[in-house]
C-alpha positions as CSV (number, residue, x, y, z in Angstrom):
1,M,76.6,165.2,114.4
2,P,76.1,167.3,111.4
3,K,73.7,170.4,111.2
4,V,70.6,170.2,108.3
5,N,70.2,173.4,107.3
6,F,67.3,174.0,104.5
7,T,65.9,177.1,102.4
8,S,63.0,179.2,103.5
9,A,61.5,178.4,100.2
10,L,60.8,174.9,101.4
11,N,58.5,176.7,104.5
12,R,55.3,176.7,101.5
13,F,55.7,172.7,101.5
14,F,57.2,171.7,104.8
15,P,55.8,174.9,107.7
16,N,57.4,173.6,110.9
17,L,60.8,172.9,108.7
18,Q,63.8,173.6,110.9
19,S,67.5,172.9,110.9
20,L,68.4,169.5,111.8
21,Q,71.2,167.3,113.7
22,I,71.0,164.1,112.0
23,D,73.8,161.2,112.5
24,A,74.5,160.6,108.7
25,H,77.6,159.3,107.1
26,N,76.4,160.0,103.1
27,I,73.4,161.9,101.4
28,S,71.4,159.1,100.7
29,D,71.4,158.0,104.1
30,L,71.0,161.8,105.2
31,V,67.8,161.9,102.8
32,K,66.4,159.1,104.5
33,K,66.9,160.2,107.8
34,I,64.9,163.6,106.7
35,E,62.2,162.0,105.6
36,A,61.4,160.2,109.1
37,V,61.2,163.7,110.6
38,Y,59.4,165.4,107.4
39,P,57.6,163.0,105.6
40,G,57.2,163.8,101.8
41,M,60.3,165.4,101.8
42,K,62.1,162.6,100.1
43,S,60.0,162.9,97.2
44,Y,60.2,166.6,97.0
45,L,64.4,166.0,96.8
46,L,64.4,163.0,95.1
47,D,62.6,161.8,91.4
48,D,61.0,158.5,91.0
49,R,64.6,157.2,90.3
50,G,65.9,158.0,93.4
51,Q,68.4,160.8,92.1
52,L,68.2,164.5,93.3
53,R,65.7,166.2,91.5
54,K,67.2,169.2,89.2
55,H,65.7,172.1,91.0
56,V,67.6,170.5,94.2
57,N,71.0,171.7,95.0
58,I,72.9,170.3,98.3
59,F,75.8,171.1,99.5
60,V,78.3,170.0,102.4
61,G,80.1,173.0,103.4
62,E,80.9,174.7,100.8
63,E,80.7,172.2,98.1
64,L,78.1,170.9,95.7
65,I,77.7,167.2,95.8
66,Q,79.8,165.4,92.9
67,D,77.2,162.1,93.2
68,D,73.3,163.5,92.5
69,I,72.6,159.9,91.3
70,N,73.5,157.8,94.0
71,L,73.9,159.8,96.9
72,T,77.5,158.7,98.0
73,D,79.0,162.2,98.9
74,E,80.5,161.6,102.2
75,I,79.1,163.6,105.7
76,L,81.6,164.1,108.6
77,E,80.7,164.7,112.2
78,N,80.7,168.2,112.2
79,D,79.7,169.0,108.2
80,E,77.3,171.6,107.8
81,V,74.6,170.4,104.8
82,F,72.5,173.1,103.0
83,I,69.7,172.1,100.8
84,F,68.6,174.8,98.0
85,Q,65.7,175.1,95.8
86,A,67.7,175.6,92.9
87,L,67.1,178.8,91.1
88,S,66.2,179.4,87.2
89,G,64.7,181.6,85.1
90,G,65.9,184.1,82.6
């Protein structure tokens, strides 16, 4: 089952946030299942069109997901997923 890790910056919004093992086959499915465990996470990750927000990066292994609109990037059984708050600034 894929393991999902979160940046510690998300603890500010989700104080009980911990890594999870979630059976999901793509990023869209993963987000739905994370929402069931951590209500409100979906609206933090996705905008009102269901697309990945600009301030969020999701990696499957060491690869940044390619489809930030439909979230169809595949997740395999032994993958590790990392959800980060994107950094910006000048």
